[in-house]
Backbone bond lengths (Angstrom), bond angles and torsions (degrees), N, CA, C in turn:
res aa  C-N    CA-C-N  psi(-1)  N-CA   C-N-CA  omega(-1)  CA-C   N-CA-C  phi
1 M - - - 1.444 - - 1.527 107.75 -
2 R 1.312 116.31 135.42 1.465 121.60 176.67 1.526 108.05 -95.07
3 V 1.335 115.36 125.87 1.464 121.72 -174.68 1.528 109.78 -127.50
4 L 1.328 115.38 135.05 1.460 122.11 168.03 1.519 106.95 -99.46
5 G 1.317 116.72 118.85 1.457 122.17 175.12 1.514 109.64 -98.75
6 I 1.326 116.05 134.88 1.470 121.12 -179.27 1.519 109.59 -125.94
7 D 1.338 115.32 123.54 1.462 122.06 170.12 1.522 105.37 -101.50
8 P 1.342 117.05 95.82 1.461 119.74 -168.30 1.526 113.85 -65.59
9 G 1.306 113.85 139.94 1.449 121.97 175.74 1.516 107.74 -168.68
10 L 1.293 117.07 149.48 1.459 120.29 -177.78 1.525 111.31 -87.30
11 T 1.318 117.88 -38.85 1.462 121.03 177.69 1.520 110.08 -80.32
12 R 1.341 116.98 -45.70 1.468 123.55 176.82 1.516 108.48 -133.97
13 C 1.319 116.16 116.26 1.457 122.22 177.80 1.526 107.88 -111.18
14 G 1.330 116.77 112.11 1.453 120.17 179.71 1.517 111.10 -72.76
15 V 1.336 116.39 140.27 1.460 121.65 179.06 1.525 109.31 -138.46
16 A 1.321 115.67 143.19 1.465 121.17 175.41 1.516 108.38 -150.93
17 V 1.321 116.05 136.60 1.456 122.04 175.79 1.515 107.19 -117.71
18 I 1.336 115.60 128.39 1.463 120.48 -178.85 1.524 110.55 -134.10
19 N 1.307 114.63 161.30 1.461 122.95 163.03 1.518 105.21 -108.94
20 G 1.314 117.59 132.38 1.454 120.10 179.38 1.509 111.61 -173.95
21 A 1.322 114.69 165.25 1.458 121.89 178.62 1.522 107.89 -157.14
22 P 1.331 117.49 160.65 1.462 119.82 179.25 1.536 111.09 -54.50
23 G 1.316 115.34 132.79 1.455 120.55 177.60 1.514 114.66 77.53
24 Q 1.321 117.07 5.29 1.463 120.27 -179.69 1.525 109.81 -119.94
25 S 1.329 114.67 160.52 1.460 118.34 177.06 1.527 109.33 -72.82
26 V 1.313 115.32 167.47 1.454 122.99 -175.85 1.526 109.08 -108.83
27 E 1.322 116.10 133.42 1.461 121.73 174.36 1.528 107.83 -108.13
28 V 1.321 116.74 120.39 1.462 121.62 -179.81 1.523 108.47 -87.66
29 L 1.329 115.97 122.35 1.463 121.79 177.84 1.524 112.08 -97.78
30 H 1.333 115.70 -30.86 1.466 120.86 -179.45 1.516 108.49 -158.47
31 I 1.323 115.55 140.65 1.462 120.40 173.36 1.522 107.89 -148.93
32 G 1.327 115.90 136.90 1.455 119.38 179.67 1.508 111.99 174.00
33 V 1.326 115.59 -160.73 1.456 121.88 177.36 1.520 109.48 -136.04
34 V 1.305 114.57 148.35 1.459 122.14 171.15 1.522 105.14 -104.33
35 T 1.315 116.57 126.25 1.465 120.03 -177.79 1.527 110.22 -115.25
36 T 1.325 114.27 148.63 1.464 120.72 171.74 1.521 107.54 -133.15
37 S 1.298 116.03 150.75 1.457 121.69 -178.00 1.524 110.91 -81.63
38 P 1.332 117.20 129.87 1.465 120.73 176.32 1.527 112.86 -63.49
39 E 1.320 117.01 -13.76 1.459 120.52 -178.91 1.524 112.46 -81.52
40 L 1.342 117.01 -12.39 1.465 120.72 178.34 1.524 110.20 -83.30
41 E 1.321 116.29 158.90 1.459 121.48 173.84 1.532 108.87 -65.08
42 L 1.313 116.19 151.32 1.460 121.33 -178.22 1.534 111.91 -54.23
43 A 1.318 117.25 -45.33 1.465 120.58 -178.97 1.525 111.20 -59.87
44 Q 1.324 117.51 -39.24 1.458 121.17 178.44 1.526 110.95 -66.57
45 R 1.323 116.04 -41.63 1.464 120.20 -179.78 1.524 110.73 -63.58
46 L 1.332 116.24 -43.74 1.463 119.56 178.95 1.528 111.20 -65.25
47 N 1.320 116.66 -36.88 1.460 120.57 177.66 1.530 111.23 -65.57
48 E 1.333 117.46 -41.60 1.465 120.78 177.11 1.527 110.54 -62.65
49 L 1.322 116.09 -44.15 1.453 120.39 178.91 1.525 110.20 -62.15
50 Y 1.325 116.09 -43.98 1.463 120.84 178.09 1.535 110.68 -58.63
51 S 1.317 116.87 -47.95 1.464 120.88 -178.23 1.522 111.88 -59.94
52 E 1.322 116.66 -44.74 1.468 120.65 -179.01 1.528 111.76 -67.70
53 L 1.327 117.48 -45.29 1.466 120.06 179.77 1.527 111.03 -66.55
54 D 1.326 116.59 -40.50 1.464 119.90 179.37 1.528 110.56 -64.02
55 H 1.320 116.83 -39.61 1.471 120.67 176.54 1.531 110.67 -62.15
56 L 1.316 116.25 -44.32 1.467 121.53 179.58 1.529 110.91 -61.11
57 V 1.330 116.67 -42.45 1.466 121.45 178.34 1.530 109.73 -64.84
58 G 1.324 117.30 -43.41 1.453 120.53 178.69 1.512 112.71 -63.30
59 L 1.318 116.44 -37.49 1.458 122.32 -178.59 1.528 112.65 -71.36
60 H 1.339 116.54 -44.10 1.468 120.69 -172.38 1.528 114.69 -102.10
61 Q 1.333 117.75 -13.10 1.467 121.63 176.91 1.541 113.13 49.76
62 P 1.332 118.03 58.52 1.468 118.82 179.29 1.527 111.89 -65.62
63 E 1.325 115.04 147.66 1.468 121.25 175.98 1.521 110.50 -84.67
64 F 1.324 116.00 -16.49 1.455 121.82 -176.14 1.514 108.61 -150.56
65 I 1.324 116.38 146.32 1.461 121.66 172.60 1.524 107.15 -119.21
66 A 1.326 115.49 128.03 1.463 121.71 178.91 1.528 108.44 -116.69
67 I 1.319 116.01 130.67 1.463 121.97 -175.62 1.523 108.98 -127.95
68 E 1.334 115.71 138.52 1.459 118.09 176.09 1.521 109.29 -68.61
69 R 1.324 115.72 130.80 1.465 121.59 -179.90 1.521 109.38 -69.95
70 V 1.316 115.41 133.36 1.462 121.87 -178.60 1.521 109.38 -82.19
71 F 1.313 114.69 128.80 1.461 120.43 174.06 1.514 108.26 -108.75
72 S 1.327 116.05 153.42 1.457 117.71 176.61 1.524 107.59 -66.67
73 Q 1.279 114.88 133.20 1.450 121.71 -179.54 1.510 108.19 -110.67
74 H 1.324 116.35 171.45 1.459 119.48 178.44 1.523 110.75 -64.19
75 N 1.316 116.40 -32.88 1.455 121.66 -179.65 1.531 108.46 -94.32
76 V 1.312 117.06 103.75 1.464 122.11 -175.90 1.529 110.64 -62.30
77 R 1.318 118.17 -39.63 1.463 121.38 179.63 1.536 110.25 -60.20
78 S 1.317 117.14 -43.10 1.467 121.58 178.83 1.530 110.80 -65.50
79 A 1.322 116.76 -41.38 1.469 120.80 179.02 1.529 110.66 -63.70
80 M 1.320 117.18 -39.80 1.469 120.83 179.17 1.528 110.64 -64.42
81 A 1.330 117.33 -44.41 1.467 120.94 179.81 1.520 110.63 -62.63
82 T 1.318 116.61 -40.64 1.460 120.86 178.28 1.521 110.63 -64.79
83 A 1.316 116.98 -43.28 1.466 121.27 178.74 1.526 111.49 -64.05
84 Q 1.332 116.60 -39.53 1.465 119.79 178.66 1.522 110.78 -64.06
85 A 1.335 117.20 -41.44 1.462 121.11 178.40 1.531 110.48 -65.42
86 A 1.331 117.50 -40.38 1.470 120.73 176.68 1.518 110.20 -62.27
87 G 1.327 116.27 -37.98 1.464 120.71 178.67 1.519 112.59 -61.60
88 V 1.321 117.57 -34.28 1.467 120.97 177.32 1.527 109.56 -63.55
89 G 1.339 116.74 -44.57 1.462 120.15 177.24 1.514 112.29 -62.19
90 L 1.315 116.58 -40.99 1.466 121.10 177.91 1.527 111.39 -64.67
91 L 1.319 117.05 -39.71 1.461 121.65 178.71 1.532 110.84 -61.34
92 I 1.323 116.21 -46.76 1.469 120.12 179.78 1.521 110.49 -62.11
93 A 1.321 117.02 -42.51 1.463 120.46 177.95 1.527 110.44 -60.21
94 G 1.327 116.54 -44.57 1.457 120.69 179.93 1.516 112.47 -64.91
95 Q 1.322 116.91 -42.40 1.465 120.58 179.93 1.521 112.18 -63.55
96 R 1.321 116.32 -37.06 1.461 120.94 -175.03 1.528 113.08 -96.13
97 G 1.327 116.92 -1.18 1.460 119.94 179.43 1.519 113.56 69.01
98 I 1.324 116.36 31.72 1.464 121.32 -179.88 1.527 108.64 -96.72
99 P 1.325 117.73 128.10 1.468 119.13 176.35 1.528 110.39 -59.15
100 V 1.328 115.32 146.07 1.456 120.47 -178.28 1.522 109.54 -132.42
101 A 1.319 115.36 146.34 1.469 121.47 176.34 1.515 108.33 -131.60
102 M 1.320 114.86 146.03 1.454 121.49 176.29 1.531 107.33 -110.95
103 H 1.311 116.56 128.33 1.461 121.73 -179.00 1.523 109.85 -118.70
104 T 1.323 116.32 135.77 1.458 120.46 178.00 1.522 109.86 -75.27
105 P 1.329 117.11 154.96 1.466 119.40 176.47 1.532 112.31 -56.27
106 T 1.320 117.61 -38.51 1.464 121.01 179.21 1.529 111.30 -64.04
107 E 1.326 116.10 -42.16 1.467 120.75 178.47 1.528 110.80 -63.03
108 V 1.318 117.07 -42.22 1.463 121.35 -179.85 1.525 110.31 -64.79
109 K 1.329 117.12 -46.58 1.463 120.80 178.74 1.523 111.04 -59.21
110 A 1.330 116.91 -43.81 1.462 121.07 179.97 1.525 111.58 -64.59
111 A 1.323 117.27 -38.47 1.461 120.70 -177.86 1.526 112.03 -65.63
112 V 1.323 117.07 -39.85 1.464 118.60 -174.76 1.526 114.32 -96.69
113 T 1.342 117.76 -20.51 1.473 118.90 -178.61 1.526 113.52 -117.87
114 G 1.331 117.20 -18.21 1.455 120.51 -174.98 1.517 112.70 92.76
115 S 1.338 117.22 -6.90 1.461 121.21 179.73 1.525 110.15 -134.29
116 G 1.323 115.76 127.17 1.454 120.51 177.63 1.514 113.54 -71.89
117 R 1.322 116.31 -6.24 1.467 121.13 -179.95 1.526 112.64 -107.93
118 A 1.313 116.81 14.70 1.468 121.35 -178.19 1.520 111.23 -61.21
119 E 1.310 115.33 148.78 1.472 121.46 175.82 1.528 108.92 -81.05
120 K 1.339 115.61 161.49 1.474 120.89 179.74 1.533 111.39 -55.35
121 A 1.323 117.12 -40.65 1.468 120.90 -178.46 1.535 110.90 -61.75
122 Q 1.346 116.92 -37.96 1.467 120.49 177.99 1.524 111.06 -66.67
123 V 1.328 116.44 -41.28 1.468 120.68 178.64 1.527 109.49 -61.75
124 T 1.319 116.50 -46.82 1.465 120.65 179.86 1.522 111.11 -60.77
125 M 1.323 116.83 -44.03 1.466 120.40 179.33 1.533 110.88 -61.20
126 M 1.322 116.77 -43.70 1.466 120.06 -177.56 1.524 112.49 -69.27
127 V 1.337 118.38 -42.04 1.469 118.28 179.26 1.519 110.56 -66.24
128 T 1.332 117.35 -31.89 1.464 121.07 176.22 1.523 110.02 -62.25
129 K 1.333 116.69 -43.68 1.479 121.52 179.38 1.526 111.17 -70.79
130 I 1.328 116.47 -46.70 1.470 120.58 -177.50 1.525 110.86 -59.29
131 A 1.325 116.36 -43.02 1.466 121.09 -177.64 1.531 112.76 -86.75
132 K 1.339 115.81 -1.45 1.472 121.46 179.86 1.530 111.79 55.72
133 L 1.329 114.68 45.12 1.461 120.87 178.27 1.527 109.39 -84.89
134 S 1.310 117.05 148.46 1.468 120.88 -179.87 1.532 112.16 -74.91
135 K 1.328 115.97 -23.71 1.464 120.00 177.60 1.517 108.90 -148.29
136 P 1.330 117.32 156.83 1.474 120.39 -179.08 1.520 111.57 -62.49
137 P 1.350 116.53 141.68 1.462 119.87 176.23 1.524 110.78 -66.74
138 K 1.317 116.36 139.23 1.462 121.54 177.44 1.508 108.42 -133.86
139 P 1.319 118.34 147.65 1.456 127.41 -3.81 1.532 111.60 -73.37
140 A 1.325 115.61 -175.52 1.465 121.56 -177.29 1.523 112.28 -57.65
141 D 1.326 117.71 -30.24 1.469 121.16 179.89 1.530 110.92 -61.66
142 A 1.328 117.20 -36.41 1.465 121.26 178.47 1.524 110.27 -68.74
143 A 1.334 116.90 -42.52 1.463 120.82 177.62 1.527 110.38 -63.32
144 D 1.317 117.29 -39.86 1.465 120.97 178.55 1.530 111.19 -64.66
145 A 1.332 117.20 -40.58 1.466 120.56 178.06 1.525 110.60 -63.25
146 L 1.322 116.65 -38.97 1.465 120.48 177.05 1.528 110.27 -63.93
147 A 1.321 117.20 -42.06 1.466 121.07 177.87 1.529 111.11 -62.08
148 I 1.319 117.19 -39.00 1.471 121.89 179.28 1.527 110.29 -65.65
149 A 1.333 116.62 -43.42 1.468 120.66 178.55 1.532 110.73 -63.91
150 I 1.328 117.31 -42.45 1.468 121.42 178.79 1.527 110.07 -62.87
151 T 1.312 116.99 -42.01 1.465 120.82 178.40 1.520 110.45 -56.98
152 Q 1.322 117.01 -46.01 1.460 120.35 179.97 1.525 111.42 -64.89
153 A 1.322 117.31 -44.20 1.463 120.57 -178.73 1.526 111.33 -63.56
154 W 1.319 116.75 -39.31 1.457 120.55 -175.49 1.524 113.29 -85.35
155 R 1.324 117.78 -36.46 1.465 120.76 -174.51 1.519 114.28 -111.25
156 G 1.312 116.68 -22.17 1.455 121.28 -174.29 1.510 114.33 -63.40
157 T 1.335 117.36 -34.69 1.458 121.17 -179.66 1.524 110.17 -61.01
158 A 1.312 117.19 -46.63 1.466 121.03 -179.95 1.525 110.75 -64.67
159 H 1.327 116.95 -42.55 1.471 120.59 179.49 1.522 110.64 -62.56
160 R 1.350 116.57 -41.99 1.460 121.15 -179.17 1.526 110.64 -65.35
161 K 1.339 117.53 -42.58 1.467 120.91 -179.96 1.532 110.97 -65.60
162 L 1.314 116.83 -38.68 1.468 120.68 177.63 1.521 110.37 -63.92
163 A 1.331 117.00 -44.79 1.465 120.77 178.78 1.524 111.46 -62.11
164 Q 1.329 116.73 -40.66 1.472 120.71 178.95 1.531 110.02 -64.55
165 A 1.324 117.48 -41.72 1.462 121.28 179.71 1.522 110.67 -64.58
166 L 1.335 117.03 -40.43 1.449 120.40 178.98 1.526 111.45 -65.77
167 R 1.330 117.39 -39.79 1.467 121.01 177.62 1.531 110.51 -65.66
168 A 1.324 117.00 -40.37 1.463 121.20 -179.05 1.531 111.75 -67.06
169 A 1.344 116.51 -30.18 1.464 121.28 -178.43 1.530 111.73 -76.62
170 Q 1.321 118.12 -16.38 1.470 120.92 -176.78 1.493 112.45 -81.71
């Protein structure tokens, strides 16, 4: 399954595209960050983010988009920017008819490290090993996006099948 993982952010939005499936190794096709300048108007920043993510989707044709679920943070302004960036990813998924999943930070940490309480350094170390990268992805937003994509590839299939079974039983 080809997955685009998004670690939403307005200044730095982590992105990673992988091929992977439960019980299989992960092939990294793209990893990086999309950046926008804080000096631009919000509408311009969202448009830049949209253009870059839409280009990435067009280039790699993911079968699934996985986005880190936004939680309320102590800094409301930061939480709003993160939510707006996540909304751009959701919009692209909706426009292109691509299934989307939202994963909590705890779920992502547990999927790649075995512990939902893992530190960022542990997550980065594990995604580096899982993806067989020669060096850790930088910045941290890129490593987080890779972890989100891996979570979807490894756990998303089971979640999707369970949801389908529950819908069929109704």
